[in-house]
mmCIF file as Biopython writes it, N, C-alpha, C and O atoms, coordinates in Angstrom:
data_model
#
loop_
_atom_site.group_PDB
_atom_site.id
_atom_site.type_symbol
_atom_site.label_atom_id
_atom_site.label_alt_id
_atom_site.label_comp_id
_atom_site.label_asym_id
_atom_site.label_entity_id
_atom_site.label_seq_id
_atom_site.pdbx_PDB_ins_code
_atom_site.Cartn_x
_atom_site.Cartn_y
_atom_site.Cartn_z
_atom_site.occupancy
_atom_site.B_iso_or_equiv
_atom_site.auth_seq_id
_atom_site.auth_asym_id
_atom_site.pdbx_PDB_model_num
ATOM 1   N N  . MET A ? 1  ? 0.863  -1.244 -0.059  1.0 0.0 1  A 1 
ATOM 2   C CA . MET A ? 1  ? 0.046  -0.079 -0.006  1.0 0.0 1  A 1 
ATOM 3   C C  . MET A ? 1  ? 0.865  1.215  -0.014  1.0 0.0 1  A 1 
ATOM 4   O O  . MET A ? 1  ? 0.618  2.123  -0.807  1.0 0.0 1  A 1 
ATOM 5   N N  . THR A ? 2  ? 1.904  1.276  0.945   1.0 0.0 2  A 1 
ATOM 6   C CA . THR A ? 2  ? 2.715  2.399  0.957   1.0 0.0 2  A 1 
ATOM 7   C C  . THR A ? 2  ? 3.413  2.673  -0.367  1.0 0.0 2  A 1 
ATOM 8   O O  . THR A ? 2  ? 3.497  3.814  -0.820  1.0 0.0 2  A 1 
ATOM 9   N N  . GLY A ? 3  ? 3.936  1.547  -1.008  1.0 0.0 3  A 1 
ATOM 10  C CA . GLY A ? 3  ? 4.602  1.736  -2.279  1.0 0.0 3  A 1 
ATOM 11  C C  . GLY A ? 3  ? 3.673  2.334  -3.366  1.0 0.0 3  A 1 
ATOM 12  O O  . GLY A ? 3  ? 4.105  3.186  -4.143  1.0 0.0 3  A 1 
ATOM 13  N N  . ASP A ? 4  ? 2.408  1.889  -3.419  1.0 0.0 4  A 1 
ATOM 14  C CA . ASP A ? 4  ? 1.460  2.510  -4.433  1.0 0.0 4  A 1 
ATOM 15  C C  . ASP A ? 4  ? 1.208  3.926  -4.079  1.0 0.0 4  A 1 
ATOM 16  O O  . ASP A ? 4  ? 1.059  4.750  -4.982  1.0 0.0 4  A 1 
ATOM 17  N N  . PHE A ? 5  ? 1.150  4.262  -2.867  1.0 0.0 5  A 1 
ATOM 18  C CA . PHE A ? 5  ? 0.995  5.698  -2.419  1.0 0.0 5  A 1 
ATOM 19  C C  . PHE A ? 5  ? 2.170  6.604  -2.895  1.0 0.0 5  A 1 
ATOM 20  O O  . PHE A ? 5  ? 1.995  7.684  -3.459  1.0 0.0 5  A 1 
ATOM 21  N N  . VAL A ? 6  ? 3.511  5.998  -2.582  1.0 0.0 6  A 1 
ATOM 22  C CA . VAL A ? 6  ? 4.566  6.805  -3.089  1.0 0.0 6  A 1 
ATOM 23  C C  . VAL A ? 6  ? 4.665  6.896  -4.531  1.0 0.0 6  A 1 
ATOM 24  O O  . VAL A ? 6  ? 5.011  7.957  -5.049  1.0 0.0 6  A 1 
ATOM 25  N N  . ALA A ? 7  ? 4.373  5.811  -5.264  1.0 0.0 7  A 1 
ATOM 26  C CA . ALA A ? 7  ? 4.278  5.792  -6.671  1.0 0.0 7  A 1 
ATOM 27  C C  . ALA A ? 7  ? 3.398  6.768  -7.275  1.0 0.0 7  A 1 
ATOM 28  O O  . ALA A ? 7  ? 3.715  7.320  -8.329  1.0 0.0 7  A 1 
ATOM 29  N N  . SER A ? 8  ? 2.252  7.030  -6.642  1.0 0.0 8  A 1 
ATOM 30  C CA . SER A ? 8  ? 1.238  8.077  -7.193  1.0 0.0 8  A 1 
ATOM 31  C C  . SER A ? 8  ? 1.659  9.414  -7.053  1.0 0.0 8  A 1 
ATOM 32  O O  . SER A ? 8  ? 1.383  10.221 -7.941  1.0 0.0 8  A 1 
ATOM 33  N N  . TRP A ? 9  ? 2.376  9.798  -5.918  1.0 0.0 9  A 1 
ATOM 34  C CA . TRP A ? 9  ? 2.750  11.131 -5.885  1.0 0.0 9  A 1 
ATOM 35  C C  . TRP A ? 9  ? 4.219  11.395 -6.159  1.0 0.0 9  A 1 
ATOM 36  O O  . TRP A ? 9  ? 4.597  12.566 -6.177  1.0 0.0 9  A 1 
ATOM 37  N N  . MET A ? 10 ? 5.051  10.442 -6.367  1.0 0.0 10 A 1 
ATOM 38  C CA . MET A ? 10 ? 6.419  10.757 -6.716  1.0 0.0 10 A 1 
ATOM 39  C C  . MET A ? 10 ? 6.625  11.410 -8.036  1.0 0.0 10 A 1 
ATOM 40  O O  . MET A ? 10 ? 7.497  12.275 -8.116  1.0 0.0 10 A 1 
ATOM 41  N N  . PRO A ? 11 ? 5.903  11.082 -9.106  1.0 0.0 11 A 1 
ATOM 42  C CA . PRO A ? 11 ? 6.129  11.838 -10.336 1.0 0.0 11 A 1 
ATOM 43  C C  . PRO A ? 11 ? 5.691  13.300 -10.292 1.0 0.0 11 A 1 
ATOM 44  O O  . PRO A ? 11 ? 6.309  14.140 -10.946 1.0 0.0 11 A 1 
ATOM 45  N N  . SER A ? 12 ? 4.690  13.609 -9.572  1.0 0.0 12 A 1 
ATOM 46  C CA . SER A ? 12 ? 4.141  15.007 -9.447  1.0 0.0 12 A 1 
ATOM 47  C C  . SER A ? 12 ? 5.203  15.887 -8.628  1.0 0.0 12 A 1 
ATOM 48  O O  . SER A ? 12 ? 5.197  17.111 -8.756  1.0 0.0 12 A 1 
ATOM 49  N N  . VAL A ? 13 ? 6.062  15.272 -7.833  1.0 0.0 13 A 1 
ATOM 50  C CA . VAL A ? 13 ? 7.046  15.909 -7.029  1.0 0.0 13 A 1 
ATOM 51  C C  . VAL A ? 13 ? 8.348  15.902 -7.749  1.0 0.0 13 A 1 
ATOM 52  O O  . VAL A ? 13 ? 9.049  16.903 -7.608  1.0 0.0 13 A 1 
ATOM 53  N N  . PHE A ? 14 ? 8.788  14.919 -8.510  1.0 0.0 14 A 1 
ATOM 54  C CA . PHE A ? 14 ? 10.010 14.735 -9.132  1.0 0.0 14 A 1 
ATOM 55  C C  . PHE A ? 14 ? 10.071 15.569 -10.472 1.0 0.0 14 A 1 
ATOM 56  O O  . PHE A ? 14 ? 11.135 16.086 -10.812 1.0 0.0 14 A 1 
ATOM 57  N N  . ILE A ? 15 ? 9.122  15.673 -11.099 1.0 0.0 15 A 1 
ATOM 58  C CA . ILE A ? 15 ? 9.125  16.309 -12.491 1.0 0.0 15 A 1 
ATOM 59  C C  . ILE A ? 15 ? 9.318  17.887 -12.294 1.0 0.0 15 A 1 
ATOM 60  O O  . ILE A ? 15 ? 10.121 18.476 -13.018 1.0 0.0 15 A 1 
ATOM 61  N N  . PRO A ? 16 ? 8.638  18.526 -11.388 1.0 0.0 16 A 1 
ATOM 62  C CA . PRO A ? 16 ? 8.953  19.960 -11.137 1.0 0.0 16 A 1 
ATOM 63  C C  . PRO A ? 16 ? 10.314 20.118 -10.578 1.0 0.0 16 A 1 
ATOM 64  O O  . PRO A ? 16 ? 11.076 21.011 -10.949 1.0 0.0 16 A 1 
ATOM 65  N N  . LEU A ? 17 ? 10.617 19.202 -9.646  1.0 0.0 17 A 1 
ATOM 66  C CA . LEU A ? 17 ? 11.919 19.276 -9.063  1.0 0.0 17 A 1 
ATOM 67  C C  . LEU A ? 17 ? 13.069 19.164 -10.061 1.0 0.0 17 A 1 
ATOM 68  O O  . LEU A ? 17 ? 14.068 19.866 -9.899  1.0 0.0 17 A 1 
ATOM 69  N N  . ALA A ? 18 ? 12.978 18.341 -11.052 1.0 0.0 18 A 1 
ATOM 70  C CA . ALA A ? 18 ? 13.996 18.089 -12.079 1.0 0.0 18 A 1 
ATOM 71  C C  . ALA A ? 18 ? 13.905 19.239 -13.003 1.0 0.0 18 A 1 
ATOM 72  O O  . ALA A ? 18 ? 14.938 19.588 -13.573 1.0 0.0 18 A 1 
ATOM 73  N N  . GLY A ? 19 ? 12.676 19.944 -13.249 1.0 0.0 19 A 1 
ATOM 74  C CA . GLY A ? 19 ? 12.648 21.173 -13.975 1.0 0.0 19 A 1 
ATOM 75  C C  . GLY A ? 19 ? 13.317 22.313 -13.426 1.0 0.0 19 A 1 
ATOM 76  O O  . GLY A ? 19 ? 13.766 23.222 -14.124 1.0 0.0 19 A 1 
ATOM 77  N N  . VAL A ? 20 ? 13.390 22.266 -12.066 1.0 0.0 20 A 1 
ATOM 78  C CA . VAL A ? 20 ? 14.116 23.480 -11.408 1.0 0.0 20 A 1 
ATOM 79  C C  . VAL A ? 20 ? 15.580 23.128 -11.312 1.0 0.0 20 A 1 
ATOM 80  O O  . VAL A ? 20 ? 16.432 23.944 -11.665 1.0 0.0 20 A 1 
ATOM 81  N N  . LEU A ? 21 ? 15.923 21.839 -10.805 1.0 0.0 21 A 1 
ATOM 82  C CA . LEU A ? 21 ? 17.274 21.598 -10.504 1.0 0.0 21 A 1 
ATOM 83  C C  . LEU A ? 21 ? 18.172 21.412 -11.876 1.0 0.0 21 A 1 
ATOM 84  O O  . LEU A ? 21 ? 19.364 21.709 -11.952 1.0 0.0 21 A 1 
ATOM 85  N N  . GLY A ? 22 ? 17.443 20.911 -12.854 1.0 0.0 22 A 1 
ATOM 86  C CA . GLY A ? 22 ? 18.300 20.658 -14.042 1.0 0.0 22 A 1 
ATOM 87  C C  . GLY A ? 22 ? 18.917 22.041 -14.630 1.0 0.0 22 A 1 
ATOM 88  O O  . GLY A ? 22 ? 20.128 22.142 -14.823 1.0 0.0 22 A 1 
ATOM 89  N N  . PRO A ? 23 ? 18.050 23.057 -14.891 1.0 0.0 23 A 1 
ATOM 90  C CA . PRO A ? 23 ? 18.626 24.308 -15.369 1.0 0.0 23 A 1 
ATOM 91  C C  . PRO A ? 23 ? 19.556 24.843 -14.336 1.0 0.0 23 A 1 
ATOM 92  O O  . PRO A ? 23 ? 20.593 25.406 -14.685 1.0 0.0 23 A 1 
ATOM 93  N N  . ALA A ? 24 ? 19.215 24.686 -12.984 1.0 0.0 24 A 1 
ATOM 94  C CA . ALA A ? 24 ? 20.123 25.323 -12.009 1.0 0.0 24 A 1 
ATOM 95  C C  . ALA A ? 24 ? 21.550 24.716 -12.038 1.0 0.0 24 A 1 
ATOM 96  O O  . ALA A ? 24 ? 22.565 25.396 -11.887 1.0 0.0 24 A 1 
ATOM 97  N N  . VAL A ? 25 ? 21.539 23.410 -12.241 1.0 0.0 25 A 1 
ATOM 98  C CA . VAL A ? 25 ? 22.815 22.672 -12.343 1.0 0.0 25 A 1 
ATOM 99  C C  . VAL A ? 25 ? 23.566 23.161 -13.625 1.0 0.0 25 A 1 
ATOM 100 O O  . VAL A ? 25 ? 24.769 23.413 -13.553 1.0 0.0 25 A 1 
ATOM 101 N N  . VAL A ? 26 ? 22.900 23.293 -14.755 1.0 0.0 26 A 1 
ATOM 102 C CA . VAL A ? 26 ? 23.539 23.773 -15.968 1.0 0.0 26 A 1 
ATOM 103 C C  . VAL A ? 26 ? 24.043 25.354 -15.738 1.0 0.0 26 A 1 
ATOM 104 O O  . VAL A ? 26 ? 25.124 25.752 -16.172 1.0 0.0 26 A 1 
ATOM 105 N N  . MET A ? 27 ? 23.305 26.021 -15.152 1.0 0.0 27 A 1 
ATOM 106 C CA . MET A ? 27 ? 23.731 27.498 -14.891 1.0 0.0 27 A 1 
ATOM 107 C C  . MET A ? 27 ? 25.068 27.522 -14.019 1.0 0.0 27 A 1 
ATOM 108 O O  . MET A ? 27 ? 26.006 28.281 -14.263 1.0 0.0 27 A 1 
ATOM 109 N N  . VAL A ? 28 ? 25.044 26.684 -13.069 1.0 0.0 28 A 1 
ATOM 110 C CA . VAL A ? 28 ? 26.308 26.619 -12.144 1.0 0.0 28 A 1 
ATOM 111 C C  . VAL A ? 28 ? 27.490 26.053 -12.938 1.0 0.0 28 A 1 
ATOM 112 O O  . VAL A ? 28 ? 28.618 26.528 -12.800 1.0 0.0 28 A 1 
ATOM 113 N N  . LEU A ? 29 ? 27.229 25.032 -13.774 1.0 0.0 29 A 1 
ATOM 114 C CA . LEU A ? 29 ? 28.395 24.520 -14.566 1.0 0.0 29 A 1 
ATOM 115 C C  . LEU A ? 29 ? 28.937 25.511 -15.521 1.0 0.0 29 A 1 
ATOM 116 O O  . LEU A ? 29 ? 30.155 25.630 -15.659 1.0 0.0 29 A 1 
ATOM 117 N N  . MET A ? 30 ? 28.011 26.297 -16.251 1.0 0.0 30 A 1 
ATOM 118 C CA . MET A ? 30 ? 28.355 27.235 -17.185 1.0 0.0 30 A 1 
ATOM 119 C C  . MET A ? 30 ? 29.013 28.385 -16.531 1.0 0.0 30 A 1 
ATOM 120 O O  . MET A ? 30 ? 29.908 29.003 -17.107 1.0 0.0 30 A 1 
ATOM 121 N N  . PHE A ? 31 ? 28.589 28.700 -15.320 1.0 0.0 31 A 1 
ATOM 122 C CA . PHE A ? 31 ? 29.264 29.845 -14.526 1.0 0.0 31 A 1 
ATOM 123 C C  . PHE A ? 31 ? 30.635 29.466 -14.278 1.0 0.0 31 A 1 
ATOM 124 O O  . PHE A ? 31 ? 31.543 30.248 -14.561 1.0 0.0 31 A 1 
ATOM 125 N N  . ASN A ? 32 ? 30.869 28.296 -13.756 1.0 0.0 32 A 1 
ATOM 126 C CA . ASN A ? 32 ? 32.217 27.775 -13.355 1.0 0.0 32 A 1 
ATOM 127 C C  . ASN A ? 32 ? 33.104 27.739 -14.620 1.0 0.0 32 A 1 
ATOM 128 O O  . ASN A ? 32 ? 34.269 28.128 -14.539 1.0 0.0 32 A 1 
ATOM 129 N N  . LEU A ? 33 ? 32.576 27.270 -15.826 1.0 0.0 33 A 1 
ATOM 130 C CA . LEU A ? 33 ? 33.322 27.281 -16.980 1.0 0.0 33 A 1 
ATOM 131 C C  . LEU A ? 33 ? 33.696 28.620 -17.450 1.0 0.0 33 A 1 
ATOM 132 O O  . LEU A ? 33 ? 34.837 28.734 -17.898 1.0 0.0 33 A 1 
ATOM 133 N N  . ILE A ? 34 ? 32.912 29.687 -17.427 1.0 0.0 34 A 1 
ATOM 134 C CA . ILE A ? 34 ? 33.161 31.051 -17.811 1.0 0.0 34 A 1 
ATOM 135 C C  . ILE A ? 34 ? 34.134 31.612 -16.854 1.0 0.0 34 A 1 
ATOM 136 O O  . ILE A ? 34 ? 35.084 32.275 -17.270 1.0 0.0 34 A 1 
ATOM 137 N N  . GLU A ? 35 ? 33.943 31.369 -15.520 1.0 0.0 35 A 1 
ATOM 138 C CA . GLU A ? 35 ? 34.956 31.887 -14.477 1.0 0.0 35 A 1 
ATOM 139 C C  . GLU A ? 35 ? 36.384 31.369 -14.747 1.0 0.0 35 A 1 
ATOM 140 O O  . GLU A ? 35 ? 37.361 32.118 -14.745 1.0 0.0 35 A 1 
ATOM 141 N N  . SER A ? 36 ? 36.443 30.042 -14.980 1.0 0.0 36 A 1 
ATOM 142 C CA . SER A ? 36 ? 37.700 29.472 -15.183 1.0 0.0 36 A 1 
ATOM 143 C C  . SER A ? 36 ? 38.394 29.945 -16.447 1.0 0.0 36 A 1 
ATOM 144 O O  . SER A ? 36 ? 39.617 30.087 -16.448 1.0 0.0 36 A 1 
ATOM 145 N N  . THR A ? 37 ? 37.674 30.188 -17.502 1.0 0.0 37 A 1 
ATOM 146 C CA . THR A ? 37 ? 38.257 30.612 -18.755 1.0 0.0 37 A 1 
ATOM 147 C C  . THR A ? 37 ? 38.649 32.010 -18.655 1.0 0.0 37 A 1 
ATOM 148 O O  . THR A ? 37 ? 39.600 32.447 -19.303 1.0 0.0 37 A 1 
ATOM 149 N N  . ALA A ? 38 ? 37.876 32.810 -17.780 1.0 0.0 38 A 1 
ATOM 150 C CA . ALA A ? 38 ? 38.183 34.319 -17.696 1.0 0.0 38 A 1 
ATOM 151 C C  . ALA A ? 38 ? 39.590 34.583 -17.140 1.0 0.0 38 A 1 
ATOM 152 O O  . ALA A ? 38 ? 40.243 35.562 -17.501 1.0 0.0 38 A 1 
ATOM 153 N N  . ASP A ? 39 ? 40.052 33.659 -16.228 1.0 0.0 39 A 1 
ATOM 154 C CA . ASP A ? 39 ? 41.395 33.713 -15.641 1.0 0.0 39 A 1 
ATOM 155 C C  . ASP A ? 39 ? 42.366 33.337 -16.666 1.0 0.0 39 A 1 
ATOM 156 O O  . ASP A ? 39 ? 43.567 33.312 -16.398 1.0 0.0 39 A 1 
#
């Protein structure tokens, strides 16, 4: 029962989370790349 409950709400939590964390990680990596090449 618990597994079914988790499986029902997990996608609705994970998809927006990935939508926020994905671009955030890309921005951090790009920022580090730009900063390292600037020196």
